[in-house]
Backbone as XML, in Angstrom:
<?xml version="1.0"?>
<chain id="A" units="angstrom">
  <residue number="1" name="MET">
    <atom name="N" x="-117.934" y="-16.112" z="63.793"/>
    <atom name="CA" x="-116.567" y="-16.125" z="63.347"/>
    <atom name="C" x="-116.398" y="-15.062" z="62.260"/>
  </residue>
  <residue number="2" name="PHE">
    <atom name="N" x="-115.172" y="-14.591" z="62.166"/>
    <atom name="CA" x="-114.872" y="-13.508" z="61.234"/>
    <atom name="C" x="-113.705" y="-13.879" z="60.328"/>
  </residue>
  <residue number="3" name="GLU">
    <atom name="N" x="-113.652" y="-13.225" z="59.192"/>
    <atom name="CA" x="-112.458" y="-13.251" z="58.367"/>
    <atom name="C" x="-111.841" y="-11.865" z="58.461"/>
  </residue>
  <residue number="4" name="TYR">
    <atom name="N" x="-110.533" y="-11.792" z="58.309"/>
    <atom name="CA" x="-109.828" y="-10.541" z="58.527"/>
    <atom name="C" x="-109.042" y="-10.133" z="57.292"/>
  </residue>
  <residue number="5" name="LEU">
    <atom name="N" x="-108.811" y="-8.821" z="57.169"/>
    <atom name="CA" x="-108.122" y="-8.263" z="56.015"/>
    <atom name="C" x="-107.299" y="-7.075" z="56.493"/>
  </residue>
  <residue number="6" name="THR">
    <atom name="N" x="-106.122" y="-6.894" z="55.935"/>
    <atom name="CA" x="-105.337" y="-5.687" z="56.201"/>
    <atom name="C" x="-105.089" y="-4.976" z="54.883"/>
  </residue>
  <residue number="7" name="ARG">
    <atom name="N" x="-105.058" y="-3.659" z="54.944"/>
    <atom name="CA" x="-104.779" y="-2.827" z="53.769"/>
    <atom name="C" x="-103.752" y="-1.782" z="54.156"/>
  </residue>
  <residue number="8" name="GLN">
    <atom name="N" x="-102.735" y="-1.625" z="53.319"/>
    <atom name="CA" x="-101.750" y="-0.568" z="53.501"/>
    <atom name="C" x="-102.267" y="0.706" z="52.851"/>
  </residue>
  <residue number="9" name="ILE">
    <atom name="N" x="-102.201" y="1.812" z="53.565"/>
    <atom name="CA" x="-102.628" y="3.108" z="53.052"/>
    <atom name="C" x="-101.427" y="4.043" z="53.100"/>
  </residue>
  <residue number="10" name="ASN">
    <atom name="N" x="-100.998" y="4.527" z="51.941"/>
    <atom name="CA" x="-99.877" y="5.451" z="51.876"/>
    <atom name="C" x="-100.443" y="6.863" z="51.774"/>
  </residue>
  <residue number="11" name="THR">
    <atom name="N" x="-100.478" y="7.564" z="52.897"/>
    <atom name="CA" x="-101.066" y="8.898" z="52.924"/>
    <atom name="C" x="-100.161" y="9.938" z="52.274"/>
  </residue>
  <residue number="12" name="GLY">
    <atom name="N" x="-98.907" y="9.594" z="52.026"/>
    <atom name="CA" x="-98.001" y="10.512" z="51.360"/>
    <atom name="C" x="-98.173" y="10.510" z="49.853"/>
  </residue>
  <residue number="13" name="ARG">
    <atom name="N" x="-98.736" y="9.448" z="49.303"/>
    <atom name="CA" x="-98.876" y="9.321" z="47.850"/>
    <atom name="C" x="-100.314" y="9.357" z="47.355"/>
  </residue>
  <residue number="14" name="LYS">
    <atom name="N" x="-101.266" y="9.130" z="48.241"/>
    <atom name="CA" x="-102.676" y="9.116" z="47.844"/>
    <atom name="C" x="-103.407" y="10.277" z="48.482"/>
  </residue>
  <residue number="15" name="LYS">
    <atom name="N" x="-104.380" y="10.792" z="47.783"/>
    <atom name="CA" x="-105.232" y="11.841" z="48.344"/>
    <atom name="C" x="-106.228" y="11.191" z="49.304"/>
  </residue>
  <residue number="16" name="PRO">
    <atom name="N" x="-106.640" y="11.908" z="50.342"/>
    <atom name="CA" x="-107.603" y="11.342" z="51.302"/>
    <atom name="C" x="-108.861" y="10.794" z="50.631"/>
  </residue>
  <residue number="17" name="GLN">
    <atom name="N" x="-109.337" y="11.450" z="49.602"/>
    <atom name="CA" x="-110.539" y="10.976" z="48.922"/>
    <atom name="C" x="-110.320" y="9.601" z="48.298"/>
  </residue>
  <residue number="18" name="THR">
    <atom name="N" x="-109.112" y="9.349" z="47.804"/>
    <atom name="CA" x="-108.805" y="8.068" z="47.157"/>
    <atom name="C" x="-108.891" y="6.917" z="48.142"/>
  </residue>
  <residue number="19" name="TYR">
    <atom name="N" x="-108.220" y="7.042" z="49.284"/>
    <atom name="CA" x="-108.283" y="5.913" z="50.224"/>
    <atom name="C" x="-109.604" y="5.868" z="50.969"/>
  </residue>
  <residue number="20" name="ALA">
    <atom name="N" x="-110.299" y="6.985" z="51.089"/>
    <atom name="CA" x="-111.648" y="6.951" z="51.663"/>
    <atom name="C" x="-112.585" y="6.169" z="50.753"/>
  </residue>
  <residue number="21" name="GLU">
    <atom name="N" x="-112.470" y="6.374" z="49.445"/>
    <atom name="CA" x="-113.298" y="5.621" z="48.496"/>
    <atom name="C" x="-112.988" y="4.132" z="48.556"/>
  </residue>
  <residue number="22" name="GLU">
    <atom name="N" x="-111.702" y="3.785" z="48.693"/>
    <atom name="CA" x="-111.309" y="2.375" z="48.792"/>
    <atom name="C" x="-111.912" y="1.732" z="50.044"/>
  </residue>
  <residue number="23" name="LEU">
    <atom name="N" x="-111.830" y="2.422" z="51.178"/>
    <atom name="CA" x="-112.398" y="1.882" z="52.419"/>
    <atom name="C" x="-113.922" y="1.815" z="52.355"/>
  </residue>
  <residue number="24" name="ASN">
    <atom name="N" x="-114.549" y="2.795" z="51.723"/>
    <atom name="CA" x="-116.006" y="2.764" z="51.569"/>
    <atom name="C" x="-116.442" y="1.596" z="50.690"/>
  </residue>
  <residue number="25" name="ALA">
    <atom name="N" x="-115.682" y="1.302" z="49.633"/>
    <atom name="CA" x="-115.994" y="0.158" z="48.771"/>
    <atom name="C" x="-115.903" y="-1.138" z="49.570"/>
  </residue>
  <residue number="26" name="LEU">
    <atom name="N" x="-114.899" y="-1.253" z="50.425"/>
    <atom name="CA" x="-114.778" y="-2.445" z="51.268"/>
    <atom name="C" x="-115.954" y="-2.527" z="52.241"/>
  </residue>
  <residue number="27" name="GLY">
    <atom name="N" x="-116.392" y="-1.394" z="52.744"/>
    <atom name="CA" x="-117.551" y="-1.365" z="53.645"/>
    <atom name="C" x="-118.808" y="-1.868" z="52.961"/>
  </residue>
  <residue number="28" name="ARG">
    <atom name="N" x="-118.974" y="-1.521" z="51.685"/>
    <atom name="CA" x="-120.148" y="-2.009" z="50.947"/>
    <atom name="C" x="-120.081" y="-3.514" z="50.738"/>
  </residue>
  <residue number="29" name="GLU">
    <atom name="N" x="-118.876" y="-4.100" z="50.794"/>
    <atom name="CA" x="-118.714" y="-5.555" z="50.673"/>
    <atom name="C" x="-118.859" y="-6.256" z="52.020"/>
  </residue>
  <residue number="30" name="GLY">
    <atom name="N" x="-119.175" y="-5.501" z="53.066"/>
    <atom name="CA" x="-119.406" y="-6.101" z="54.381"/>
    <atom name="C" x="-118.234" y="-6.000" z="55.338"/>
  </residue>
  <residue number="31" name="TRP">
    <atom name="N" x="-117.135" y="-5.361" z="54.913"/>
    <atom name="CA" x="-115.975" y="-5.221" z="55.790"/>
    <atom name="C" x="-116.196" y="-4.086" z="56.772"/>
  </residue>
  <residue number="32" name="GLU">
    <atom name="N" x="-115.816" y="-4.312" z="58.023"/>
    <atom name="CA" x="-115.919" y="-3.313" z="59.084"/>
    <atom name="C" x="-114.507" y="-2.906" z="59.497"/>
  </residue>
  <residue number="33" name="LEU">
    <atom name="N" x="-114.243" y="-1.617" z="59.550"/>
    <atom name="CA" x="-112.945" y="-1.115" z="59.966"/>
    <atom name="C" x="-112.797" y="-1.304" z="61.468"/>
  </residue>
  <residue number="34" name="VAL">
    <atom name="N" x="-111.758" y="-2.021" z="61.869"/>
    <atom name="CA" x="-111.531" y="-2.306" z="63.284"/>
    <atom name="C" x="-110.524" y="-1.327" z="63.868"/>
  </residue>
  <residue number="35" name="ALA">
    <atom name="N" x="-109.422" y="-1.103" z="63.155"/>
    <atom name="CA" x="-108.370" y="-0.217" z="63.664"/>
    <atom name="C" x="-107.495" y="0.256" z="62.519"/>
  </residue>
  <residue number="36" name="VAL">
    <atom name="N" x="-106.848" y="1.381" z="62.743"/>
    <atom name="CA" x="-105.843" y="1.892" z="61.816"/>
    <atom name="C" x="-104.608" y="2.202" z="62.643"/>
  </residue>
  <residue number="37" name="THR">
    <atom name="N" x="-103.465" y="1.663" z="62.237"/>
    <atom name="CA" x="-102.229" y="1.893" z="62.981"/>
    <atom name="C" x="-101.154" y="2.432" z="62.045"/>
  </residue>
  <residue number="38" name="PRO">
    <atom name="N" x="-100.281" y="3.309" z="62.548"/>
    <atom name="CA" x="-99.183" y="3.825" z="61.735"/>
    <atom name="C" x="-98.050" y="2.817" z="61.637"/>
  </residue>
  <residue number="39" name="ASP">
    <atom name="N" x="-97.189" y="3.022" z="60.652"/>
    <atom name="CA" x="-96.007" y="2.173" z="60.549"/>
    <atom name="C" x="-95.004" y="2.564" z="61.637"/>
  </residue>
  <residue number="40" name="PHE">
    <atom name="N" x="-93.826" y="2.010" z="61.544"/>
    <atom name="CA" x="-92.852" y="2.210" z="62.604"/>
    <atom name="C" x="-92.436" y="3.668" z="62.796"/>
  </residue>
  <residue number="41" name="ASP">
    <atom name="N" x="-92.418" y="4.466" z="61.729"/>
    <atom name="CA" x="-92.036" y="5.864" z="61.912"/>
    <atom name="C" x="-93.246" y="6.791" z="61.999"/>
  </residue>
  <residue number="42" name="GLY">
    <atom name="N" x="-94.448" y="6.263" z="61.744"/>
    <atom name="CA" x="-95.676" y="7.008" z="61.933"/>
    <atom name="C" x="-95.924" y="8.136" z="60.952"/>
  </residue>
  <residue number="43" name="GLU">
    <atom name="N" x="-95.206" y="8.143" z="59.817"/>
    <atom name="CA" x="-95.360" y="9.268" z="58.905"/>
    <atom name="C" x="-96.417" y="9.079" z="57.841"/>
  </residue>
  <residue number="44" name="HIS">
    <atom name="N" x="-96.214" y="8.135" z="56.929"/>
    <atom name="CA" x="-97.086" y="8.086" z="55.768"/>
    <atom name="C" x="-97.799" y="6.762" z="55.536"/>
  </residue>
  <residue number="45" name="ILE">
    <atom name="N" x="-97.331" y="5.693" z="56.123"/>
    <atom name="CA" x="-97.942" y="4.393" z="55.873"/>
    <atom name="C" x="-98.823" y="4.015" z="57.058"/>
  </residue>
  <residue number="46" name="LEU">
    <atom name="N" x="-100.075" y="3.773" z="56.765"/>
    <atom name="CA" x="-101.011" y="3.289" z="57.777"/>
    <atom name="C" x="-101.453" y="1.895" z="57.391"/>
  </residue>
  <residue number="47" name="THR">
    <atom name="N" x="-101.754" y="1.084" z="58.364"/>
    <atom name="CA" x="-102.325" y="-0.232" z="58.113"/>
    <atom name="C" x="-103.735" y="-0.239" z="58.662"/>
  </residue>
  <residue number="48" name="ALA">
    <atom name="N" x="-104.694" y="-0.536" z="57.790"/>
    <atom name="CA" x="-106.093" y="-0.629" z="58.196"/>
    <atom name="C" x="-106.426" y="-2.104" z="58.424"/>
  </residue>
  <residue number="49" name="PHE">
    <atom name="N" x="-107.004" y="-2.407" z="59.560"/>
    <atom name="CA" x="-107.431" y="-3.759" z="59.893"/>
    <atom name="C" x="-108.946" y="-3.814" z="59.778"/>
  </residue>
  <residue number="50" name="LEU">
    <atom name="N" x="-109.443" y="-4.780" z="59.013"/>
    <atom name="CA" x="-110.881" y="-4.905" z="58.784"/>
    <atom name="C" x="-111.331" y="-6.328" z="59.092"/>
  </residue>
  <residue number="51" name="LYS">
    <atom name="N" x="-112.625" y="-6.475" z="59.386"/>
    <atom name="CA" x="-113.188" y="-7.808" z="59.611"/>
    <atom name="C" x="-114.587" y="-7.845" z="59.020"/>
  </residue>
  <residue number="52" name="ARG">
    <atom name="N" x="-115.051" y="-9.062" z="58.726"/>
    <atom name="CA" x="-116.442" y="-9.267" z="58.336"/>
    <atom name="C" x="-116.822" y="-10.686" z="58.728"/>
  </residue>
  <residue number="53" name="PRO">
    <atom name="N" x="-118.103" y="-10.904" z="58.981"/>
    <atom name="CA" x="-118.551" y="-12.241" z="59.364"/>
    <atom name="C" x="-118.308" y="-13.235" z="58.236"/>
  </residue>
  <residue number="54" name="LEU">
    <atom name="N" x="-117.941" y="-14.444" z="58.611"/>
    <atom name="CA" x="-117.830" y="-15.517" z="57.616"/>
    <atom name="C" x="-119.215" y="-15.893" z="57.124"/>
  </residue>
  <residue number="55" name="LYS">
    <atom name="N" x="-119.302" y="-16.167" z="55.855"/>
    <atom name="CA" x="-120.597" y="-16.620" z="55.309"/>
    <atom name="C" x="-120.757" y="-18.093" z="55.611"/>
  </residue>
  <residue number="56" name="ALA">
    <atom name="N" x="-121.947" y="-18.491" z="55.976"/>
    <atom name="CA" x="-122.218" y="-19.898" z="56.304"/>
    <atom name="C" x="-122.053" y="-20.772" z="55.068"/>
  </residue>
  <residue number="57" name="ALA">
    <atom name="N" x="-121.423" y="-21.898" z="55.246"/>
    <atom name="CA" x="-121.266" y="-22.846" z="54.130"/>
    <atom name="C" x="-122.612" y="-23.501" z="53.824"/>
  </residue>
  <residue number="58" name="HIS">
    <atom name="N" x="-122.904" y="-23.646" z="52.562"/>
    <atom name="CA" x="-124.181" y="-24.249" z="52.152"/>
    <atom name="C" x="-124.033" y="-25.737" z="51.983"/>
  </residue>
</chain>
């Protein structure tokens, strides 16, 4: 089973290095990038969909 997360990425306001660092930090926490989709007009807002395995309850 997985838990899921979405992140909005504004490519018009952030430099590529900034959102790359954010996604890399999430990757170090175990998140896997599943897909990136544009908003309705496809210009500057992207939505990143991520997943990671659920940790077993102790």
